[in-house]
VEXMAR-665904 format. One record per atom (N, C-alpha, C, O, CB): residue in one letter; x, y, z. Coordinates in steps of 0.05 Angstrom, whole numbers, plus 5000, padded with zeros to 4 digits. Glycine has a CB too. Layout:
BEGIN
AXYZ/...
END
This chain:
BEGIN
M204377542573/M203277322590/M201277432610/M201777642622/M205677172605/D198977302613/D196977382631/D197577282659/D196877062667/D194177282622/L198977452675/L199777372702/L197377322720/L197477152737/L201577592714/Y195277472715/Y192877442733/Y191777162731/Y191077042751/Y190777642725/S191677052706/S190476782703/S192176562715/S191176352722/S190076722673/I194776622718/I196576422729/I196776442759/I196676242774/I199376452717/Y197176702769/Y197776732798/Y195476852814/Y195576862839/Y200176912800/G193376952800/G191177072815/G191677372819/G193677482809/G190876942842/S189877502834/S190077792837/S192277882856/S193178112855/S187477902846/L193177702874/L195177772893/L197277542894/L196677332905/L193977822922/M199577592883/M201677392881/M203277362907/M204177142914/M203577442858/S203677592921/S205177582945/S204277812963/S202978002954/S208177592940/Q204977792989/Q204378013007/Q207078093020/Q208477923032/Q202377923029/S207778353017/S210378443028/S209978683046/S208078833042/S212278503005/F211778713065/F211678943084/F214379063086/F216378923090/F210578853111/S214479333084/S217079473087/S216879693108/S218779843112/S217879593061/S214579713123/S214379903144/S212979763168/S211779553165/S212880153135/L212979903190/L212179773215/L209079743217/L208179533226/L213079933238/Q207579953210/Q204779953217/Q203179723205/Q201679593220/Q203580203207/P203279663179/P201779433168/P202879163179/P201478963178/P201779433138/L205379163187/L206578913197/L205378823223/L205078583228/L209578953199/L204779013241/L203978943269/L201478773270/L201578553282/L203479193285/P199278853257/P196878683259/P197278413246/P196078213255/P194578813246/T198778403224/T199278143211/T200777953229/T199977723233/T200878183185/R202978043241/R204577863258/R203177793283/R203377563293/R207178003265/R201577973295/R200277913320/R197877723317/R197577533332/R199378173334/A196277783297/A193777633293/A194177373277/A192577193279/A191777803280/H196277363261/H196577143242/H199277003245/H200276873226/H196277233214/D200477013269/D203176903272/D203176603267/D204976503253/D204176953301/V201176453277/V201176163271/V200676113242/V201975933230/V198876033288/N198976273229/N198376233201/N200776283183/N200976153162/N196076423193/V202576453192/V204976513175/V207476393188/V209676503186/V205276813171/S207176173203/S209476053216/S210775833200/S212375673210/S208575933243/S210175823174/S211475633156/S213075783135/S212376013128/S209475443143/R215175653126/R216775763104/R216475583080/R216275343083/R219675803112/G216475703056/G216475543032/G218975373030/G221175463037/G216175713007/V218675123021/V221074953019/V222475002993/V221374972971/V220174653021/A224975082995/A226575132971/A227474872959/A227674672972/A228975312977/A228074882933/A228974642919/A231474522932/A231774272932/A229474702890/I233174682942/I235674582954/I235174402977/I236674222983/I237474802962/D232874442992/D232274283015/D231573993006/D231673813023/D229974403031/E230873962981/E230073692972/E232573532964/E232373302957/E228173712949/S234873662965/S237273522956/S239573552975/S240573352986/S238073622928/L240473802979/L242873842995/L242373783025/L244073663038/L243774132993/L240073853035/L239473823063/L238173563070/L236273553085/L237774053073/F239173343059/F238373073066/F235373033064/F234072933083/F239273013093/G234173103041/G231373043036/G229473203051/G227573093063/G230972763042/S229773463052/S227873653066/S227573583095/S225373603106/S225173643052/S229673493108/S229573423136/S230373653155/S230473613179/S231273183141/G230973883144/G231874103160/G229674243175/G227274213168/G233374303144/I230474383196/I228474533212/I227974813202/I225874923206/I229374543241/I229974933188/I229675213180/I227275243162/I225775433165/I232175303165/T226875063142/T224675093124/T222474893129/T220574863113/T225575063095/A222674743152/A220574553158/A217874693162/A217774913174/A221274393184/P215674573153/P213074693157/P212374703187/P213374533202/P210874553141/Y210674883194/Y209774893222/Y208074653228/Y205874613218/Y208175163228/G209174473245/G207874223251/G209274073274/G210874193288/G207674043226/D208673823276/D209773663299/D212773663300/D213973693321/D208673383298/Y214073613276/Y216973593276/Y218273863283/Y220073873300/Y217973513248/W217274083271/W218374343277/W217974413306/W219874513319/W217074553259/K215674363317/K215174433346/K216874263364/K217774363385/K212174383352/F217274013357/F218973843374/F221873943374/F223173963395/F218973543364/M222974013351/M225674103349/M225974383362/M228074433375/M226574123319/K224074553359/K224174823372/K224274783402/K225774923416/K221774993364/K222674603412/K222674543441/K225274433450/K226374503471/K220374353449/L226374243434/L228974123441/L231174333441/L232974323459/L229673903421/I231174513423/I233174723422/I232974903446/I234974973459/I232874893396/A230474973453/A230075163476/A230575033503/A231575173521/A227175263475/T229974773506/T230174653532/T232674483536/T233474413558/T227874473536/K234074423514/K236474253516/K238974373504/K241074403517/K235973983504/L238774443478/L241074513463/L242174793469/L244574833472/L240574493434/L240374993470/L241275273474/L240075393499/L239875643501/L240475433450/R239275233518/R238275343543/R240675473558/R242975413553/R236875123560/P240075663577/P242275793591/P244275613604/P246675663604/P241075973612/Q243275383616/Q245175193629/Q247075073609/Q249375033615/Q243574973643/S246075013585/S247774893564/S249875093554/S252175023551/S246074803540/L248975343551/L250875543542/L252975593564/L255375643558/L249475813536/E252175583589/E254075613611/E256075393612/E258475433617/E252575633638/S255175143607/S257074913608/S259074923585/S261274803587/S255474653607/S258375053563/S260275073540/S261775333540/S263175393520/S258775033514/R261575483561/R262875753562/R265975723560/R267275883547/R262175893588/G267075513572/G269975473571/G270975433543/G273075523536/G270675233588/I269375283527/I270075243499/I270275513484/I272175563469/I268075053485/R268175673488/R268175933474/R270476113483/R271676263467/R265476083479/G271176093509/G273476243519/G276076163506/G277776323499/G273676223549/E276475893504/E278975793491/E279175873462/E281275953453/E278975483494/E276875863448/E276975933419/E277376233416/E278476323396/E274475843405/L276276393435/L276676683433/L279676753437/L280776933425/L274976823455/T280976603455/T283876633459/T285376563433/T287276703426/T284876463482/R284576353419/R285876283394/R285476503373/R287276563358/R284776013383/F283076623373/F282476843355/F284377073361/F285477193343/F279476933359/Y284677143387/Y286577353395/Y289377293386/Y290777463375/Y286477393425/N290277043391/N292976973384/N293476983353/N295677063345/N293676693394/S291476913338/S291776933309/S292077223300/S293777283283/S289276813295/L290477403312/L290777693306/L293477793315/L294677963303/L288477853318/L294377693338/L296977783350/L299177703331/L301077863326/L297377653377/D299077463319/D301177383300/D301177563276/D303377643266/D300677093291/K298777643266/K298677823243/K299878093250/K301278223234/K295777853234/A299278193275/A300278453283/A303278453285/A304678643276/A299078523310/R304478233295/R307378213298/R308778213270/R310978303268/R308077963313/M307378103251/M308578083224/M307578313206/M308278323182/M307877823211/T306078493217/T304878723203/T303478633178/T303778743156/T307178923195/E301878423181/E300278313159/E297378403161/E296278433183/E300378003159/S296178453138/S293378523138/S291578283144/S292378053140/S292578653111/V289178343154/V287378133162/V284678173148/V283678393147/V286878133193/E283577953137/E280877963126/E279077883149/E279077643157/E280477773101/I277578063160/I276078023185/I274177783182/I273877633201/I274478273192/S272877753159/S270977533156/S272377263157/S271177073168/S269577563129/T274777243148/T276276993149/T276976913177/T276576683185/T278877003132/E277977113193/E278577053221/E276076993237/E276076813254/E280077293233/A273877143232/A271377093246/A270276813239/A269076683255/A269377303239/M270576733213/M269676473205/M271076253220/M269876053229/M270176433175/K273776273224/K275176073239/K274176063268/K273775843279/K278176143239/L273776293280/L272876303308/L270176163311/L269875993328/L272576593317/V268276233294/V265576123296/V265475833289/V264275673304/V263576283278/N266775753267/N266775473259/N268075293280/N266875093288/N268275443233/N270375373290/N271775213310/N270075183336/N269874973348/N274475323317/T268875403344/T267175393368/T264775223364/T264075063382/T266375683376/L263375253342/L260975093337/L261674803335/L260074633345/L259675183311/C263874733322/C264674453320/C264974323348/C263974103353/C267274423305/R266274473366/R266774363393/R264174363409/R263774173424/R268874523407/M262474563406/M259974573421/M258074353412/M256674233428/M258674843419/S257974313386/S255874133374/S256773843372/S255173663374/S255074233348/M259473803367/M260373533362/M262473433383/M263373213381/M261573523335/G263173613402/G264973533422/G267773483412/G269373343424/G264073283435/R268473613390/R271173573379/R271973823364/R270273983355/R271273333360/S274573863361/S275574083344/S276873963320/S277873733320/S277674253360/F276774103298/F278074013273/F280874133271/F281174383273/F276274083249/S282773973267/S285574053267/S286274223243/S285474163220/S287373813268/E287674443247/E288674603226/E290974463212/E291474493187/E289574883236/E292574303227/E294974183216/E294373983194/E295773983174/E296474053239/N292373813198/N291873603178/N289673683158/N288873513142/N291073343192/G288873923159/G286974023139/G284073973145/G282274043129/G287573893113/E283373863169/E280573803176/E279074063178/E276774093168/E280473653202/A280174263192/A278774513196/A278174653169/A275974753165/A280474703214/E280174653151/E279674773125/E277574623109/E276074743094/E282374783110/K277474363113/K275474193099/K272674273108/K270874303091/K276073903104/I272274293134/I269574353144/I268774633136/I266474683128/I269374323174/R270674823137/R270075103128/R269475103098/R267675253089/R272475293135/G270874943083/G270374933054/G267674823048/G266274923031/G272474763041/L266874613063/L264174493058/L261974693066/L259974713053/L263974233075/V262374833088/V260475033097/V260275253075/V258075333068/V261275153124/G262575343065/G262475543044/G261175453019/G259575603007/G265275633038/E261675213010/E260475102986/E257475072990/E255875132972/E261674832978/S256674973014/S253874933020/S252375203019/S250175223008/S253474803047/Y253575403031/Y252275663032/Y252075783004/Y250075912997/Y253775853051/A254275752988/A254175862961/A251975732945/A250575872929/A256875812947/L251575472948/L249375332934/L246675422944/L244775452928/L249675032937/T246475462970/T243975562981/T243175822969/T240875872962/T244175583012/K245176002966/K244576262954/K243676232925/K241876372916/K247076442955/K245076062910/K244276012882/K241475912880/K239876012863/K246275812868/M240775722897/M238075602896/M235975802904/M233775802894/M237975352913/F236675972924/F234776182932/F234176372909/F231876432904/F235876342956/L236176452895/L235776632872/L234176492850/L232376622838/L238476732861/A234776242845/A233276092825/A230276062833/A228576072816/A234475822821/S229876032860/S227075992869/S225376232865/S222876212865/S227075922899/L226576472861/L224976712856/L223476692830/L221376832827/L226876952856/F224376522812/F222976492786/F220676282788/F219076262770/F224876412765/R220676142810/R218475952816/R217875762793/R219775622783/R215976102823/K215375742785/K214575522767/K216175512741/K216775282732/K211675562760/P216775732728/P218275702702/P220875552705/P221875432685/P218775982691/L222175562729/L224775432732/L224675212753/L226675132763/L226875632740/K222175112759/K221974912781/K223774672776/K225074582795/K219074832783/K223774572752/K225474342746/K228274422738/K230274292745/K224174172724/L228474642724/L231074722714/L232974802736/L235374752734/L230674962695/R231974922758/R233675012779/R235074782793/R237274822805/R232175182799/I233874542793/I235174312804/I237374212785/I239574162793/I233174082810/S236674182759/S238574082740/S240974262737/S243174162730/S237274032714/L240574522740/L242774712737/L245074652756/L247474682749/L241774992741/F244374572781/F246474542801/F246574252812/F247774202833/F245874722824/E245474062797/E245273792807/E247973672813/E248373542834/E243773612787/K249973712796/K252573592800/K253873712825/K255073562841/K254373642776/E253673972828/E254874102852/E253474012877/E254773952897/E254674412849/I250874002876/I249273922900/I249973642909/I250473602933/I246273942894/M250073462890/M250673182897/M253473152908/M253973002927/M250273002873/G255373302897/G258173292906/G258373382935/G259673252951/G259973452888/V257273612941/V257373722968/V255873552987/V256773493010/V256274012969/S253473452979/S251873282996/S253373023004/S253272943027/S249273212982/D254672902984/D256072652990/D258372703010/D258772543028/D257272542964/R259772923007/R262072973025/R260973053053/R262172973073/R263773203014/L258773203054/L257573263080/L256673013094/L257072973118/L255373463077/D255372833079/D254272593090/D256472413101/D256272293123/D252672433069/E258672393086/E260972233095/E262072333121/E262672183140/E263172223073/L262472603123/L263572723147/L261772683171/L262572603192/L264073023142/L259172753167/L257272733190/L256772453198/L256372393222/L254672873182/E256672263180/E256271983187/E258571883204/E258171733223/E256071803161/R261071963197/R263371883212/R263171983241/R263871843260/R265971983199/I262372233244/I262172353270/I259872233286/I260072193311/I261672663268/L257672163273/L255372033286/L256271763297/L255671693320/L253071993267/V257771613281/V258671343290/V260571373314/V260371213333/V260171203267/E262271573314/E264071623336/E262471673362/E263071563383/E265871863331/H260371833360/H258771893383/H257171643393/H256871603417/H256772113377/E256171483374/E254671243381/E256471053396/E255570923415/E253471113356/E258971023387/E260870843401/E261370933429/E261570773448/E263470823385/K261471193433/K261871303460/K259471253478/K259671193501/K262571603459/L257071283466/L254671233481/L254470943489/L253570883511/L252171313464/H255270763472/H255270473479/H257270413501/H256970213515/H255970303454/E259270583504/E261270553525/E260370693551/E261970743569/E263970653516/E257770763551/E256570903574/E257771183578/E257871283601/E256870733599/H258671293556/H259671563558/H257271763560/H255471753543/H261471633533/Q257271923580/Q255072113584/Q255772383570/Q256772563583/Q254472153614/G255272393544/G255972633529/G253972853534/G251672813540/G256172573500/T254973103531/T253273333535/T253173523512/T251973733513/T254073483560/D254573453490/D254573633467/D251973593451/D250373413457/D256973593449/M251473763431/M248973753416/M248573483402/M246273393401/M248973973396/M250673373392/M250473113378/M249372893397/M247672733389/M253173033366/D250472893421/D249572703441/D246572733448/D245072533449/D251172723467/V245772983451/V242973043458/V241072943435/V239072823441/V242573343463/L241872993410/L240172913388/L240072613384/L237972503377/L241073053362/L242372483388/L242372193386/L240672063408/L239271873403/L245272083389/A240772183432/A239072083454/A236172113447/A234471943452/A239772223480/A235472343435/A232672393427/A231772203406/A229472113406/A232272683418/S233572143387/S232771963365/S232371673375/S230871523362/S234971963343/G233671603397/G233371333408/G231171313429/G230771093441/G235971243419/D229871533435/D227771533455/D225071453443/D223871603428/D227571813469/E224171213450/E221671113439/E219171273449/E217071273436/E221270823445/N219571413471/N217271563483/N217371853475/N215772013485/N217371533513/A219171933457/A219372213449/A216872293434/A215472133422/A221872253431/E216372553435/E213972663422/E214172633391/E212172623377/E213572963429/Y216672623381/Y217072593353/Y219572423349/Y221572473362/Y217272863338/N219472233331/N221872063326/N223572183304/N222972153281/N220971773319/I225672313312/I227472433292/I229372213281/I229972023295/I229172663305/T230072253256/T231772053242/T234672153240/T235372373248/T230572003214/R236271983229/R239072043224/R239372283205/R240972463209/R240571803213/N237672293185/N237672513166/N236872783180/N237872993173/N235872463143/H234972763199/H234273003214/H236673113228/H237173363228/H231972943234/I238172943241/I240573023256/I242673153237/I243773363243/I241872793271/K243073023215/K245073133196/K244173403185/K245773583183/K245472933172/S241673423178/S240573683168/S240973903189/S241674123182/S237673653160/F240373833214/F240574033235/F243374143236/F243774393239/F239873903262/F245373973234/F248174073236/F248974233211/F250474423214/F250073843240/V248074153188/V248674303164/V247474593167/V248774783160/V247474163139/E245074603177/E243774863180/E245075033201/E245275273198/E240774823187/I245974903222/I247475053243/I249875183231/I250375423236/I248274863266/F251475033216/F253975143206/F253475353184/F254975543183/F255674913195/I251475313168/I250875513147/I249675763160/I250675983155/I248875393126/G247575723176/G246175953187/G247776103208/G248176343206/G243575863199/A248675963229/A250076093251/A252676213242/A253376433251/A250475893274/T254076073225/T256676183217/T256376433201/T257676633207/T258175973200/D254676433181/D254476673164/D253276913179/D254277133176/D252676613140/T251376853197/T250177073212/T252277213229/T252477463229/T247976963230/S253777053244/S255777173262/S258077303247/S259077513255/S256876963281/V258977173226/V261277283210/V260477543197/V261977743199/V262177073189/Q258277553183/Q257377793170/Q256978023189/Q257778253184/Q254877743153/T255677963212/T255178173232/T257778283244/T257978523248/T253378063254/T259678103249/T262178193260/T263578373240/T264678583248/T263977943266/Q263578303215/Q264978463194/Q263678733191/Q264978943191/Q264978313168/W260978733188/W259578983184/W259879173209/W260379413206/W256578933179/T259679053233/T259779223257/T262579333260/T262879573268/T259079053281/M264679173255/M267379283257/M267879503237/M269179693243/M269379053253/A266779473213/A266979683192/A265779943202/A266880153198/A265779593166/E263379923214/E261980163224/E263680293246/E263880533248/E259180083235/I264880133264/I266480233285/I268880393274/I269580613284/I267480003304/L270180273254/L272580403242/L271780663228/L273480843226/L273980213223/N269380683218/N268480923204/N267381133223/N266781353215/N266280853184/N267181063249/N266181243269/N268081253293/N267681113313/N263281153279/P270181413291/P272281423312/P271181483339/P272281393359/P274381623304/N269081643341/N267881713367/N266781463380/N266881433405/N265781923364/V265581283364/V264581033375/V266880853384/V266680743406/V262880883354/L268980843369/L271280683376/L272480783402/L273180623420/L273380693354/E272781043405/E273981153429/E272281093454/E273281013474/E274281463426/R269581133451/R267881083474/R267780793482/R267880723505/R265081183469/L267680623461/L267580333466/L270080233480/L269980083499/L267080173440/R272380323470/R274980243481/R275180343510/R276180193527/R277280353464/K274280583515/K274380693543/K272680523562/K273480463584/K273480983543/D270380443553/D268580273569/D269780003575/D269779913598/D265880233556/I270979883554/I272179613558/I274579633577/I274879463595/I273079493531/D276179833574/D278579873591/D277679913620/D278979813638/D280280103582/S275480053625/S274680113652/S273479873666/S273679833690/S272680343652/V272179693650/V270879453662/V272779223662/V272979083683/V268379383646/V274179173641/V275978933638/V278778993647/V280078813659/V275978843609/G279779233642/G282479303649/G284379233626/G283479163604/G283379153674/K286979243631/K288879193610/K290778963617/K292878933605/K290579443605/T289878793636/T291578573644/T290378303636/T291678093641/T292178583673/R288078303625/R286778053617/R285078103592/R284378323586/R285077923640/L284377883579/L282677893555/L279777903563/L278877783582/L283177643537/I278278053547/I275378063552/I274177783550/I275077623535/I273978253531/H272077733566/H270677473566/H267677523564/H266777743569/H271377313591/E266277323556/E263377353552/E261977423578/E259777543577/E262177103541/T263077353601/T261877423627/T262077733631/T260677833649/T263277283650/D263677873616/D263878163618/D261578303603/D260978533609/D266578253608/L260378163584/L258378293567/L256178433582/L255378653574/L257278093548/P254978313603/P252778443617/P253678713630/P251978883634/P251678273639/N256278743635/N257278983647/N258279183626/N259479393633/N259578923666/L257779123601/L258679303579/L256279373561/L256079283538/L260879163562/P254479543572/P252079603556/P252579753530/P251079713511/P250279783573/Y254779903529/Y255380043504/Y256279843482/Y255579873459/Y257480263508/L257779643490/L258579433471/L256079293461/L255879233437/L260579233484/Q254279223479/Q251779103470/Q250279283451/Q249079183431/Q249979033495/A250179543457/A248779723439/A250179743412/A248779773391/A248680003452/V252779733411/V254279733386/V253479493368/V253079523344/V257279743391/V253379263381/V252579013366/V249679033356/V249178963333/V252878763384/K247879133373/K245079163365/K244779353341/K243279313323/K243379253388/E246379573343/E246179773321/E247379663295/E246379723274/E247680033329/G249479503297/G250479363274/G248479183261/G248179173237/G252979213281/L246979033278/L244878853268/L242579013256/L241378923237/L243978673290/R241979243267/R239779403257/R240379503228/R238679483210/R239179643275/L242779603225/L243479713198/L244179503178/L243779533154/L245879903201/H245179273188/H246079063169/H244978793179/H246478623188/H249179053168/P242378753177/P241178493187/P242178263170/P242278283146/P238078503186/P242878043183/P243877803169/P241777683150/P242477573129/P244777593188/G239277713157/G237077623139/G235277853133/G233277883147/G235577383152/P235778013113/P234278253108/P231378203098/P229578373102/P235578423087/L230877963087/L228177893078/L227277643093/L228577443093/L228177843047/L225077673107/L223877453122/L221577333106/L219577473102/L222877543150/V221877093096/V219876973078/V218176773094/V219276593108/V221276833054/R215576793091/R213676613104/R211576533084/R211276653063/R212376753130/T209976333092/T207776243075/T205176223091/T205176113113/T208475963062/F203076333080/F200476313093/F199476023091/F199175913069/F198376513081/Q198875903114/Q197975623114/Q194975603108/Q194075403097/Q198475493141/E193475823114/E190675823110/E189776093097/E191176293100/E189075773136/R187476083084/R186376333073/R185576513096/R184476423116/R183976263054/C186076773093/C185276963113/C184877243101/C185277283077/C187476983136/K183977433117/K183377703108/K185177903123/K185177903148/K180377773111/I186578073108/I188278273121/I187878533106/I188378553082/I191278183120/K187078733121/K186679003110/K184979003084/K185679143065/K189379133105/G182878853085/G181078843062/G181878653040/G180278603022/G180879113051/F184178543041/F185078343021/F184578063031/F185078003054/F188078383015/Y183477893014/Y183277613020/Y185877473010/Y186477472986/Y180777483006/I187377373029/I189877243023/I189476943019/I188676813037/I191977293046/P190076842995/P189676552990/P191676383005/P193776483013/P189976502960/E190876143010/E192775943022/E195275923005/E195075922980/E191275673025/K197575883018/K200175853005/K201276112992/K203176102977/K199975632984/T199976332998/T201076592989/T203676643004/T203876593028/T199076822993/T205676752990/T208276813002/T208177093016/T207277283003/T210476802982/L209077103040/L209277353055/L212277423057/L213877263066/L207977333083/V212977663048/V215777753050/V215878003068/V214678213061/V216977813022/I217277993090/I217678213107/I220478333102/I222478193106/I217378133137/N220578583094/N223078713088/N224178823115/N223779053122/N222778943067/A225678643130/A226778723156/A228778953153/A228979123171/A228078493169/Y230178963131/Y232079173126/Y230679443126/Y231579643138/Y233579133098/A228379463111/A226879713110/A225479773136/A225380003144/A224779693087/V224479573150/V223079613175/V224979743195/V224279913210/V222079343186/M227579643195/M229479743215/M230880003206/M232580103220/M231579533221/R229980113183/R230980373175/R228580563169/R228780763155/R232680353149/D226280493180/D223880643177/D224080903192/D224280903217/D221380483186/P223981133179/P224281393192/P221981453212/P222281623230/P224381623172/D219781313209/D217581353228/D218181213255/D216881273275/D214981243217/S220081033255/S220680883279/S223480953290/S223980923314/S220580593274/W225281043273/W227981093281/W228881373274/W228481463251/W229880883268/E230081513293/E231281773287/E233881733273/E235581563280/E231681933314/D234381893252/D236781863235/D237181563229/D239281453237/D239281983250/P235381443215/P235381153211/P237881033197/P238580803201/P232981063197/D239181193180/D241481093165/D244181153179/D246281093168/D241481213138/E244081273203/E246481343217/E247081123238/E245281003250/E246181613231/F249681073242/F250580883262/F250681023290/F252681163296/F253380763255/K248580983306/K248381113332/K247680903353/K245380863360/K246281333331/P249680773364/P249180563385/P247680673409/P246280523422/P251780443394/E248080923415/E246781033440/E243781023439/E242481043460/E247681323443/R242580983416/R239680953414/R238680713430/R236380703438/R238780943385/F240480513434/F239680273449/F240280293479/F239880103493/F240980033437/L241380513488/L242080543516/L239780653533/L239880643557/L244480713519/S237680753520/S235480883535/S232880763525/S232480723501/S235581183532/S231080723544/S228380613537/S226680833525/S224480783515/S226980503562/S227681083525/S226181303514/S225781273484/S224081413472/S227581563519/S227381093471/S227081053442/S224380913436/S223580903413/S229380883432/G223080803457/G220580673453/G220680403441/G218680293432/G218880843436/Q223080283442/Q223380013429/Q221579813443/Q220479633430/Q226279923431/E221379833470/E219779633485/E216879643477/E215379453478/E220079673515/E215979883468/E213179923461/E212579833432/E210279783425/E212380213464/K214679793416/K214379713389/K216279483383/K218279513369/K214979953369/P215679243393/P217579023391/P218078933363/P220178803358/P216578793407/F216278993344/F216678893317/F218279093299/F218479053275/F213978843304/K219379303311/K220979483294/K223879393293/K225379493277/K220779763304/Y224679203310/Y227379103311/Y227378803306/Y226578653324/Y228779173338/L228178723282/L227778453273/L230378323262/L230378213240/L225678433252/P232678343276/P235078233265/P235077933262/P236477823245/P237478313282/F233477803279/F233377513278/F230477413273/F229677203282/F234477383304/G228977583259/G226177513254/G224577563279/G225277733295/G225977213246/G222277423281/G220577463304/G218377263304/G218077103285/G219377743304/G216777253326/G214677063328/G215676783331/G217976743340/G212877083304/R214076593324/R214776313327/R217176233310/R218776053318/R212476133320/R217576363287/R219776293270/R222276463275/R224176463259/R218976313241/G222276613296/G224676763303/G227076573308/G226676353318/G224176943327/C229476663302/C231876503305/C232376443334/C232676623350/C234276643292/P232476183342/P232976113370/P235876153378/P236476133402/P232175823374/G237676193359/G240476223365/G241376513368/G243776573367/G242076093345/G239476703370/G240176983372/G242077043395/G243977203392/G237777153374/N241576933418/N243176983442/N246076893437/N247977033446/N242076853466/L246376663424/L249076563419/L250576753399/L252976803401/L248976283408/A249076853379/A250277033360/A251277293374/A253377393367/A248277103338/Y249677393393/Y250477633408/Y253077573422/Y254777753424/Y248277713428/I253477333433/I255877263447/I258277263428/I260377373433/I255676993462/F257877123405/F260077103385/F260977383376/F263377443377/F259076933361/V259077543368/V259677803357/V260777993379/V262778133374/V257277933344/G259477993402/G260378173423/G263178113433/G264778303436/G258478143447/T263877863436/T266577803445/T268677843424/T270877943429/T266777513455/A267977783399/A269877833377/A270478123373/A272778213371/A268777713350/I268378293373/I268678583371/I270278683396/I271978853393/I265978723369/G269578573419/G270978653443/G273978613442/G275578783450/G269878513467/V274778373432/V277678313430/V278978503410/V281178613416/V278078023421/M277778553387/M278978713367/M279279003376/M281279143368/M277378703341/V277379103391/V277479383401/V279379403425/V280879593427/V274679483408/Q279279213443/Q280879223468/Q283879203462/Q285479333474/Q279979003486/C284579023444/C287378943441/C288879073418/C291379083418/C287578653438/F287479183398/F288879283374/F287779553364/F285479613367/F288579073352/D289679703353/D288879923335/D288779793307/D289879583302/D290980163336/W287479943288/W287079823261/W287780033240/W286780253241/W284279723258/K289279943220/K289980113197/K288380023173/K288279783167/K293080103191/I287080213160/I285580153136/I286680313112/I288080513116/I282580213140/K286080223088/K286880373064/K284880603060/K282480563059/K286980193039/G285880843058/G284181073055/G283081183081/G283981093102/G281881003037/D281281363079/D280181493103/D277781343114/D277281353138/D279381773097/K276381203097/K273881063106/K273780783094/K274880723073/K271381223097/V272380613109/V271880343098/V269680363078/V267680503082/V271080143121/N269980233055/N267880223034/N265580063044/N265879813048/N269080113007/M263180183047/M260880043058/M258879953037/M256579903043/M259480233078/E259779943012/E258079852990/E257079572996/E258679393003/E259479872963/E254579522992/E253379262999/E252179132974/E251479262955/E251279293020/T251878872976/T250678722954/T248878502966/T249578382987/T252778592935/F246578462953/F244778252963/F245477992949/F245077962925/F241778332957/E246477802965/E247277542955/E245377322965/E245877202986/E250177482963/G243377272949/G241577062956/G239877122980/G237577222977/G243076812962/M240877073004/M239277113028/M240277323047/M239077383067/M239076853043/N242577443041/N243677633060/N245077863046/N245377863021/N245677503078/L245778063062/L247278293051/L250178263058/L250978223081/L246178563063/S251878273038/S254678233041/S256178493033/S255078653018/S255777993025/M258578523042/M260278743034/M261378683006/M262478463001/M262578793054/V261178872988/V262278842962/V265278802964/V266578642950/V261579082943/H266478962982/H269378942987/H269778853016/H269579023034/H270779222981/P270378603020/P270678493047/P272678663063/P274678753053/P271578203047/L272078703089/L273678873106/L276478753110/L276778533120/L272378913133/K278478903102/K281278813105/K282879043117/K282979263107/K282478733077/C284178983140/C285679183154/C287979063169/C288078813172/C283779343173/T289779223179/T292179133193/T292079183223/T291779413230/T294679253180/P292278983239/P292179023268/P294879123279/P296979043270/P291478763283/V294679313298/V297079423311/V296679383341/V294679483352/V297579723304/L298379233354/L298079163382/L298079413400/L299879583397/L300378973391/R296079433417/R295879673435/R297579643460/R298779843468/R292979703444/S297779403471/S299179363496/S300679103496/S300678963475/S297279373520/Q301979033517/Q303478783519/Q301478543516/Q299278553527/Q304978763545/P302378333502/P300578093499/P299777983526/P301277993546/P301977883483/F297377873527/F296377753552/F297477483557/F297577383580/F293277733551/F298477343536/F299277063539/F302177033529/F303276813530/F297376873525/
END
């Protein structure tokens, strides 16, 4: 097959090192601020209404502004701090129960419960009950949605040859998950609308979005489908990012006893042994922050950052056609030996000193992307991962099978996952806090 006649002389533009990346991102950030729309967005995500793959335009800019000024602004995160504290306590109690029964724990499962329950309460003002199966239902829907997203992402790599086939391959699954998601979210939307009619002044994310949709003077009129898509993307994106990072980082800690010892010593000195770590402790725990950053560097939740050139341009002598796909290999960028000393080693201390030159090279650290399309929820992810790791290190010792955790990785659609999910047994260090 003559690929040149079909795709032209340059089918895609990819970067795996820092130097060619810098001029592209700095000079062409607006031009590459769109992502190609995957087939799944045309079906699962309520008719391409999501913000993650929305083209750079009025809708995307309105939602980005709403997220920055309303949904995830510092004041909003502060007002929901109590929710995160309560769910962190539930996370601790769940691990405590396992420790008392000498049962092993799959870290990703416990982290999934923590993140899902917290996001539900922050975004919808409600928790889903474990007793009647609601919590398991929402986690199941999130899991199915993410699994389908990965399948569609892989299918999209074949582009035109499978453009129609990739939809028909998963049509039954997509429609089934979409219908159940729509039923759940519609019910929650109606509940919130009834409260608003009762002059209830809600402050969760659902209330903010409903208020924006009813504002005739808003810069952009968002629809019901926009709201539903937003929440699907929150649960898929935020959940997987935080869960995978927590699992990978904990695995690295267990494989590096010196890191575990230093981290535990720092937490004990700042927090003590009479109370549970809280997110307000994080600013006073620079080594814990460094551990999380190093986990994200070695195991980025989104190793490939995909963008689309909106206009024709010239980069390093190449004329890049409009709609050319740009792929930034963030995994390779953050393991580039020209930028990082011992790039494949887990060394959190590299983030404790400005001598590493990170401030001078902002594009060498891309765990949440960068530029206009950088993930706006990065700060929340740091809180989720930092507090979860803090609890596991502060309160428990951990038994694993063998001498080392198996760090074999696999690329599943859009992220790097552990081939063998981290499973270990918690052993209580001190008397329970509650």
